[in-house]
C-alpha positions as CSV (number, residue, x, y, z in Angstrom):
1,M,115.7,63.5,-37.3
2,S,112.0,63.6,-38.0
3,T,111.3,61.1,-35.3
4,I,113.3,63.1,-32.8
5,R,111.4,66.3,-33.8
6,N,108.1,64.6,-33.4
7,F,109.0,63.2,-30.0
8,L,110.0,66.7,-28.8
9,R,106.5,67.9,-29.8
10,F,105.0,65.6,-27.1
11,A,107.8,65.6,-24.6
12,P,106.1,68.3,-22.4
13,L,102.9,66.3,-22.5
14,L,104.5,63.1,-21.5
15,V,106.3,64.8,-18.6
16,A,103.1,66.5,-17.5
17,L,101.3,63.2,-17.5
18,A,104.0,61.6,-15.4
19,L,104.1,64.5,-12.9
20,A,100.3,64.7,-12.7
21,G,99.9,60.9,-12.3
22,T,97.5,60.8,-15.1
23,A,99.0,57.7,-16.7
24,L,96.4,55.3,-15.5
25,R,97.1,51.7,-14.5
26,A,96.1,49.1,-17.1
27,R,92.9,47.1,-16.3
28,A,92.4,43.5,-17.2
29,G,92.3,43.2,-20.9
30,D,94.0,46.5,-21.6
31,D,97.5,45.1,-22.2
32,A,97.1,45.1,-25.9
33,H,96.3,48.8,-25.8
34,H,99.9,49.6,-24.6
35,H,101.3,49.2,-28.2
36,H,100.0,52.7,-28.9
37,H,102.7,54.1,-26.7
38,Q,105.3,53.0,-29.3
39,H,103.8,55.2,-32.0
40,I,103.2,58.5,-30.1
41,A,106.7,59.9,-30.7
42,A,106.6,59.2,-34.5
43,A,103.0,60.4,-35.0
44,G,101.9,63.5,-36.7
45,Y,98.4,64.4,-37.8
46,E,96.4,64.8,-40.9
47,R,93.9,67.6,-41.5
48,Q,90.8,67.5,-43.5
49,V,87.5,69.4,-43.7
50,A,84.3,67.4,-43.6
51,Q,80.5,67.7,-43.2
52,Y,78.9,65.3,-40.7
53,R,75.2,64.6,-40.2
54,L,74.9,64.0,-36.5
55,P,72.1,61.8,-35.1
56,A,69.5,62.9,-32.6
57,I,70.6,61.2,-29.4
58,E,70.6,61.7,-25.7
59,L,73.7,61.6,-23.6
60,V,74.4,62.2,-20.0
61,R,76.7,64.9,-18.6
62,A,79.3,64.3,-15.9
63,D,76.9,66.0,-13.4
64,G,74.2,63.4,-14.2
65,T,71.9,65.7,-16.2
66,K,70.7,64.7,-19.7
67,A,71.9,66.4,-22.9
68,S,70.3,66.3,-26.3
69,F,72.7,66.0,-29.3
70,P,73.4,67.7,-31.6
71,Q,71.7,70.7,-29.9
72,E,74.2,70.5,-27.1
73,L,76.9,71.6,-29.6
74,D,74.9,74.5,-31.0
75,D,75.2,77.3,-28.5
76,G,77.1,79.5,-31.0
77,R,80.6,78.9,-29.7
78,P,83.3,77.1,-31.6
79,V,83.5,73.4,-30.7
80,V,86.6,71.2,-30.0
81,L,85.6,67.6,-29.6
82,N,87.2,64.2,-29.0
83,F,86.4,60.7,-28.0
84,I,87.9,59.1,-24.8
85,Y,87.4,56.6,-22.1
86,T,88.6,56.9,-18.5
87,S,90.4,53.5,-18.2
88,C,92.5,54.2,-21.3
89,T,96.2,54.2,-20.5
90,A,97.7,55.4,-23.8
91,I,95.8,57.5,-26.3
92,C,93.3,59.2,-24.1
93,P,95.7,60.6,-21.5
94,I,97.6,62.2,-24.3
95,L,94.5,63.7,-25.9
96,S,93.1,64.9,-22.6
97,Q,96.4,66.5,-21.5
98,S,96.6,68.3,-24.8
99,F,93.0,69.6,-24.2
100,A,94.1,70.6,-20.7
101,E,97.1,72.5,-22.0
102,F,94.9,74.0,-24.8
103,Q,92.4,75.4,-22.2
104,R,95.3,76.8,-20.0
105,R,96.8,78.7,-23.0
106,L,93.4,80.2,-23.8
107,G,93.2,81.7,-20.4
108,A,90.0,83.7,-19.8
109,E,89.2,83.2,-23.5
110,R,88.4,79.6,-22.9
111,E,84.9,80.5,-21.9
112,Q,84.3,81.4,-25.6
113,V,84.9,77.8,-26.8
114,R,83.0,74.6,-26.1
115,M,85.2,71.6,-25.4
116,V,83.6,68.2,-25.5
117,S,84.9,64.7,-24.6
118,I,82.6,61.8,-25.2
119,S,83.1,58.4,-23.7
120,I,83.4,55.4,-26.0
121,D,83.1,53.1,-23.0
122,P,79.8,54.3,-21.5
123,E,79.0,51.0,-19.7
124,E,82.0,51.6,-17.4
125,D,82.2,55.4,-17.6
126,T,79.5,56.5,-15.2
127,P,78.9,60.3,-14.6
128,R,80.9,60.0,-11.4
129,R,83.8,58.4,-13.1
130,L,83.8,61.1,-15.8
131,S,83.6,63.8,-13.1
132,E,86.7,62.3,-11.4
133,Y,88.5,62.1,-14.8
134,A,87.6,65.8,-15.5
135,Q,89.0,66.9,-12.2
136,R,92.2,65.0,-13.0
137,F,92.7,67.3,-15.9
138,D,91.5,70.5,-14.3
139,A,88.6,70.8,-16.8
140,G,87.0,74.2,-16.7
141,R,83.3,74.8,-17.1
142,Q,83.6,75.0,-20.9
143,W,84.9,71.4,-21.1
144,G,82.0,68.9,-20.9
145,F,82.3,65.2,-20.5
146,Y,79.5,62.9,-21.7
147,T,78.4,59.3,-21.3
148,G,75.1,57.5,-22.0
149,S,74.0,54.3,-23.7
150,N,76.5,52.2,-25.8
151,A,74.1,52.6,-28.8
152,A,74.1,56.4,-28.5
153,S,77.9,56.5,-28.2
154,V,78.5,54.2,-31.2
155,S,75.9,56.1,-33.2
156,L,77.8,59.4,-32.7
157,Q,81.2,57.8,-33.3
158,K,79.9,56.4,-36.6
159,A,78.4,59.8,-37.6
160,F,81.9,61.3,-37.1
161,Q,83.5,58.4,-39.0
162,A,85.4,57.6,-35.8
163,Y,84.1,54.2,-34.9
164,Y,86.8,51.5,-35.1
165,G,85.0,48.5,-33.6
166,G,85.5,49.2,-29.9
167,K,87.7,50.9,-27.4
168,M,90.6,48.6,-27.9
169,H,90.9,49.8,-31.5
170,H,90.2,53.5,-31.2
171,R,92.5,56.1,-32.7
172,P,93.4,59.6,-31.8
173,V,91.2,62.1,-33.6
174,T,90.0,65.6,-32.8
175,F,87.2,67.6,-34.4
176,L,86.9,71.4,-34.5
177,R,84.0,73.5,-35.8
178,P,83.9,77.3,-35.8
179,A,80.1,77.7,-35.6
180,P,76.8,75.7,-35.9
181,G,76.1,74.8,-39.6
182,Q,79.8,75.1,-40.6
183,P,82.0,72.2,-41.7
184,W,84.1,70.4,-39.2
185,V,87.9,70.2,-39.3
186,R,89.1,66.7,-38.6
187,L,92.6,66.1,-37.2
188,D,93.6,62.5,-37.4
189,G,96.6,61.8,-35.1
190,F,98.1,63.4,-32.1
191,T,98.2,67.2,-31.9
192,S,100.5,69.1,-29.5
193,P,98.8,71.9,-27.5
194,D,100.5,74.4,-29.8
195,E,99.2,72.7,-32.9
196,L,95.7,72.4,-31.4
197,L,95.7,76.1,-30.5
198,A,97.0,77.0,-34.0
199,E,94.2,75.0,-35.6
200,Y,91.7,76.7,-33.3
201,R,93.0,80.1,-34.3
202,R,92.6,79.3,-37.9
203,L,88.9,78.9,-37.3
204,A,88.3,81.4,-34.5
205,P,90.9,84.2,-34.8
206,R,91.4,86.4,-31.7
207,H,89.7,89.7,-31.9
């Protein structure tokens, strides 16, 4: 019964991905990544609160402009952050569709949150490719996509304790922070849009 309930949590996401055509075709060498599909239905998520010391690095936005981290995250808004790559066929489309549904449910309030997706495959994920990926998920202005050097990406992944040895081994994890200087909430596993919105509301209640 628990497996069925967990599958139902993600059924709307899986349908949306199919209808939107966001389930990307596997590239050479990505076949091993498909095993993640088998675990989506049974997956939940674990929540913990953590402090992370983020490195001073430079990344590149999807529009080609440079961004300094961690300052890029410190404009005063709550942050919702994940790690993705555009040729991913399993984990990333689920995470990105959850973000897309999350922003849709926020409506006009979405301008009050900073959503961040950082590539873990920066050598392939050019700004243009990230821009196309962002359009695929109807990303609003508040949702930024970033690439850069491999060293910078790995450094940030390690700072968030989210580096697993390369893109073929990455795991679903989402980070939320209510304000600069505050602890991060780490969500290990897949979150449905409702769950992501509920976690966000815990940190940033509607006024």
